[in-house]
C-alpha angles and dihedrals in degrees: 000000000000133000126206131187127212128335093058093287102296110164096228101054103038094097098043099101097039129088117239118252108232100172122132114234106228099184095090088047093054090045090054092046093050091050090050092048090053093048091049091048091052096047100037094083089051093056090046095058116122136111119242105234119162102205119202118266120234134179097241120044123177117215119220136170100202115140102230135150115269125222111198123195115195124210088254089060098253117145125217128186100210097314103335124091113252134202113236092227092056100050101115097037092046092055094046089046098049097033103030099185098033108132095176139031136195112239110204113186132177111247090234094050119123110268093219091066091048092051093049090051093050089046090051093048093049092051088053090050093240118146116237125223114188115215115222137156128235119262118236119269093269090062092232096116100241095231131085119284 
């Protein structure tokens, strides 16, 4: 069903007496912005992931590019195997289960972590015959460490 205005319905002259509508429709713009906002809100926490571990500073650091599992020890004493929490009694079996052929791991411990937890992790990894690589960061050029002591 079609409607026509004036001049008997001819197609050319039907808009002659009307003003043009030059308004911007912002509804699609708002839709796009809302979708982007939702996507940002859902992915922001993923980009933010990372455990704050202040590793000790030493004078000599060896760089390596090996892809190995990482055991992280926080200053509160929590253990993580890569990014999943780990029970201290299951360190060796968990590494063997998740990374079957892994013969070595990186141990990244906060410098304020309780030494007892670190010793238990080292002992468990030795019992499982897994080589331990300790993660550190280089000291500044003066050799003073740069951080608090």
